[in-house]
C-alpha positions in Angstrom: 53.2 16.6 168.7 54.4 16.8 172.4 57.4 14.4 172.1 58.7 16.4 169.1 58.5 19.8 171.0 60.4 18.3 173.7 63.2 16.7 171.6 63.4 20.6 169.8 63.6 22.4 173.0 66.1 19.5 174.7 68.6 20.7 171.6 67.8 24.3 171.9 67.3 25.1 175.4 65.2 27.4 177.2 67.5 30.2 177.2 66.3 32.3 174.7 62.2 31.4 175.3 61.1 34.8 175.9 63.8 37.3 175.4 63.7 39.6 178.5 62.1 37.6 180.8 63.2 38.5 184.1 66.9 39.4 184.8 65.9 40.4 188.3 65.1 36.4 189.1 67.0 35.0 191.4 69.4 31.9 189.7 70.6 33.9 186.7 74.3 33.4 186.1 76.3 35.3 183.7 78.0 33.8 180.5 79.8 34.4 177.1 77.6 34.0 174.0 77.9 34.8 170.6 75.3 35.2 167.6 75.9 33.7 164.5 73.8 35.0 162.1 75.2 32.5 159.1 73.5 29.6 160.5 70.8 28.5 158.6 67.7 26.7 160.1 65.2 25.0 158.3 61.7 24.1 160.0 59.6 20.8 158.4 62.1 20.9 155.4 61.8 24.8 154.5 63.9 27.8 154.9 63.0 29.4 158.0 64.2 32.7 160.0 63.2 33.0 163.7 61.7 36.7 164.5 60.6 38.3 168.0 57.3 40.0 168.0 58.4 43.0 165.9 59.3 41.1 163.1 63.3 41.3 163.7 65.1 38.4 162.8 67.0 36.7 165.5 70.2 34.9 165.3 71.2 31.6 166.6 73.5 32.1 169.6 76.7 29.8 170.4 77.6 29.2 173.8 80.3 26.5 174.7 80.3 25.2 170.8 76.1 24.3 171.2 73.6 26.1 168.9 70.8 27.7 170.8 67.4 29.1 169.1 64.6 31.0 170.8 62.4 28.5 171.5 59.0 30.5 171.7 60.1 31.8 167.8 60.1 28.0 167.2 56.9 26.8 169.0 54.9 29.3 167.8 55.9 28.5 164.2 55.1 25.1 164.7 51.5 26.1 166.1 52.2 26.0 169.5 52.4 28.7 172.2 54.8 30.1 175.2 53.8 31.9 178.2 55.8 33.2 180.9 54.4 32.9 184.6 56.6 35.5 186.4 54.8 34.8 189.9 56.0 31.2 189.7 59.1 31.5 187.2 57.5 29.0 185.2 58.0 29.1 181.0 54.7 27.1 180.0 54.9 25.4 176.7 51.6 24.4 174.7 51.7 22.2 171.9 48.5 21.5 169.3 47.8 18.3 167.5 50.0 18.3 163.9 47.9 19.9 161.3 47.4 18.0 158.2 46.8 19.6 154.7 42.9 19.4 154.4 41.1 17.4 152.1 38.2 19.2 150.1 35.2 16.4 150.2 34.6 15.0 147.1 31.8 16.6 144.9 29.3 15.3 142.7 31.0 14.3 139.1 34.3 15.2 140.4 37.0 13.7 137.8 40.6 12.7 139.3 41.9 16.4 137.9 39.3 18.0 139.9 40.6 16.4 142.7 44.1 17.1 142.2 43.0 20.7 141.4 41.1 20.7 144.8 44.2 19.4 146.7 46.3 22.1 145.4 44.2 24.6 146.1 43.7 23.4 150.3 47.5 23.2 150.1 48.3 26.7 149.0 45.1 27.9 151.3 46.7 26.2 154.2 50.4 27.6 153.5 49.4 31.1 152.6 49.2 33.6 155.4 49.5 37.5 155.2 52.8 38.7 155.6 55.1 36.4 154.4 57.7 37.2 151.8 58.5 36.3 148.7 61.2 33.8 149.6 59.0 32.0 152.1 56.1 31.6 149.6 58.2 30.6 146.5 59.8 27.9 149.5 56.6 27.1 150.8 54.6 26.4 147.2 57.7 25.0 145.9 56.9 27.1 142.7 58.4 29.8 140.9 56.5 32.9 141.2 56.4 34.9 137.8 56.0 38.8 137.6 52.4 40.0 137.1 50.4 42.7 136.1 47.4 44.8 137.4 46.8 47.1 134.6 46.6 49.6 137.0 43.2 48.4 137.4 43.6 46.7 141.1 43.7 49.8 143.7 44.6 47.9 147.3 47.8 49.4 148.1 50.2 46.7 146.6 52.8 47.8 144.8 54.0 44.3 142.8 52.1 41.4 141.8 53.0 37.8 141.1 51.0 34.9 139.4 50.8 31.0 139.5 49.3 29.1 136.6 48.7 25.5 138.2 47.7 22.5 135.8 48.6 24.5 132.9 48.2 22.7 129.4 51.6 23.2 127.4 51.9 26.1 125.2 48.1 27.9 126.5 48.7 31.5 126.6 45.7 33.4 128.3 43.9 35.5 126.0 45.8 38.6 124.5 45.3 41.8 126.5 44.1 39.8 129.2 45.3 41.4 132.4 47.0 38.9 134.9 44.4 40.1 137.7 41.2 39.4 135.5 39.8 36.0 135.8 40.5 33.8 132.8 37.4 32.4 132.0 38.2 31.0 128.8 41.3 29.0 130.1 39.4 27.8 133.4 36.3 26.7 131.2 38.4 24.9 128.5 40.4 23.1 131.3 43.4 24.8 129.5 44.6 25.8 133.0 43.4 24.5 136.6 43.8 27.0 138.8 45.0 30.7 138.7 46.8 32.1 142.0 47.4 35.9 141.8 49.6 37.6 145.0 49.7 41.3 145.7 53.0 42.3 147.6 53.6 45.6 149.8 57.0 46.0 150.8 57.7 42.6 149.5 55.5 41.0 152.1 52.3 39.0 150.7 49.6 41.7 151.1 46.3 39.6 149.5 45.8 36.8 147.3 43.3 35.4 145.0 42.8 31.9 143.7 40.4 31.3 140.3 39.0 27.5 139.7 35.7 25.8 138.4 34.0 24.2 141.3 33.0 20.7 140.4 29.9 21.1 142.0 28.3 23.6 140.1 30.7 23.7 137.0 31.0 27.2 137.6 34.5 29.6 137.8 34.9 30.6 141.5 37.0 33.1 142.9 38.6 32.8 146.5 40.3 36.0 147.8 42.2 36.6 151.3 41.2 40.2 151.4 43.4 43.0 153.0 42.2 42.8 156.6 42.6 38.7 156.7 38.9 37.6 155.8 38.2 35.2 153.1 35.4 34.8 150.9 35.0 31.9 148.0 32.3 32.6 145.6 30.9 32.0 141.9 32.8 34.8 139.9 30.7 37.2 137.5 32.3 37.2 133.9 
């Protein structure tokens, strides 16, 4: 991972690591630079936009024909940290080991389908974070988000909702009249669908999400929920 960071920083430069790091420091030279918001950036083959600490988009900078991006935003997006030591005028970059998508340990009586569902759920948990935009979520999950309804019952501050059904049998539709936020016990228990993802949005950013599925360990429908405060819970659901 360290080699990966060094290659990245060698290409991008350290000019924009911390934004306004310390303009009063010695050795500062005036240069001519241009912002180019039309340049697109991908991170691990996914569309990505560099942002500052307040969430404002940062455009790449062009200096003498070379493109520079803010290293701080890039490093943190890849799991590392960047700190500025004003006393020693040092930019400290710390990398972390590359994270692999966690694999759920095999359960008793688990089938190949159960393993695929568990792997997909682990992938969703790994990739979804509060604050992601719709476009970022769709790109990370590589799925089309369907509009969902809450039937006026979900009181959590979300202003719109989306859903994704994984491992759904062709032609299957949830029981008529069942709101999208209500667990589809019939479909899950009869293996018509493997897992249902329900997402709440606020101002077009991920506000909360839940995943309903059948746990092969106890053969019961479980509900994994990431709450509004970022905490999560995974427990048997009550019908």
